[in-house]
N, C-alpha and C positions, 0 to 999 in steps of 0.2 A: 391175872391178865397184866394190867399195867402196874407194876410194882415200883414204888419210888426207889431211888438209888440207896438212900439211907432211910431205914425204918425209924418211926417215932419211938421214943422210949415209952415204957408203960406209964411212967409218971406224967408225961406230956399228954398221952392219950386220955388218961383219967381227968386231967385238968380241962382238956377240950370238951370231953363228954359232960363234965360238971357245968361248964359255961353254957353249953347247949340246953341242958335240962333246966338251969336256973333262969335263963332268959325267957321273958314273957313275949313270945311270938305267937300272934294269932294267925291262923291259917287264912289264906286269901279266899274270899268268897268266890264260889264257882258261878260264872255267868251262864245262865241258861238261855238267854235270848241275845240277839244282836244289839239291842238298845240297852244302854246302862241307865238305871234309874238312880235317883238321889238316895232313896232308901237303902239300896244295895251298897252304895258307897259309904253310907253312914254305918253299916253293919261292922265296919272295921274298927270303929271307935268303941270305947266302953259305954255301958248303958246310960250313965249320967249325962255324958256329953251328947249322946244320941237324943235323949229327951229334950235337952236345951235346943239343939239344932232342928229338931222335928217341928217345933212351933214356928220357927222362922221359915222353914221349908214350906209349911202349909200356907203361911201368909203370902209368900212369894208365888206359890201356885195360884192362889186366889187372884192376886194382882194381874198375873199373866192371863188368866181366864177372862177377867174383866176387860183387859185391853183387846183380846181377840174378839170378844163379844161386841165391843164397841166398833171394832174395825168392820165386822161383817153385818152389823145391824143397818136397817134402812133409815135414811135421814130425809127430812123434808127439804125440798129445794125452794119452795115458795116463789115460783117463777111468775105465776099469774094469780089474780084475785080468786077467792073461793067461789063466790056467787056473782052472777052478772049484775051490774049496776053498782057494785061496791068499789071504792077506790083501793089502790094497792096497799095503802097503809092500814086500811081496815080489814084486809083479807086475813083470814085465819090460816095458820100453817096447816100443811097437809096432815101431819101427825102432831097433834097439839101437845101431848104429854112429854115428847122428847125435848122440845124447845120452848115450852110455855113461858118460863120466866123471861127468857131473852126476848120473846115476841112482845110480851106485855111491856117490858122495859122500853123497847124500841118504839112501840106505838105511843107510849106515854111521852117519851122525849120528843117525838114528832109533833104530837098534839101541842105540847108546851111551846115548841118553836113556832108553830103556826099561830098560836095565840099571841105571842110576842110580835110577830109580823103584822097581824091584824090590828093590834093595839097601836103600834107605831103609825100604821096607815090611817087609822081613825083620828089619831091626834094631829097628824099633818093636815087632814081634811078640815078639822075644826079650826086649826090655826089660820087657814086661808081666809 
């Protein structure tokens, strides 16, 4: 069909074929689906580097899964007291295990602040 104007010499052909054979070219992985996965992209690399990168890939996947789970999980708003007759600072959160530490810390700090205020007021009354 399309022949070049000047043909290659046998020596040049041999040299080119030798270079092609000696080069370490891995075939491109065939994509079977529309979405490309990280594992398929890693298949282009040698086994040693695949092993090293696989661990970091898994940890990255876990972190992303945790972030997504946090985003879609239900959170307590604590807009109103839990039971009638209790003050807002004593009201338990709707879902206690999600924000237990924060709730305990904030109630403790509120109680401490109230104690300080009461102490000051009583000292002022005694001073009169």
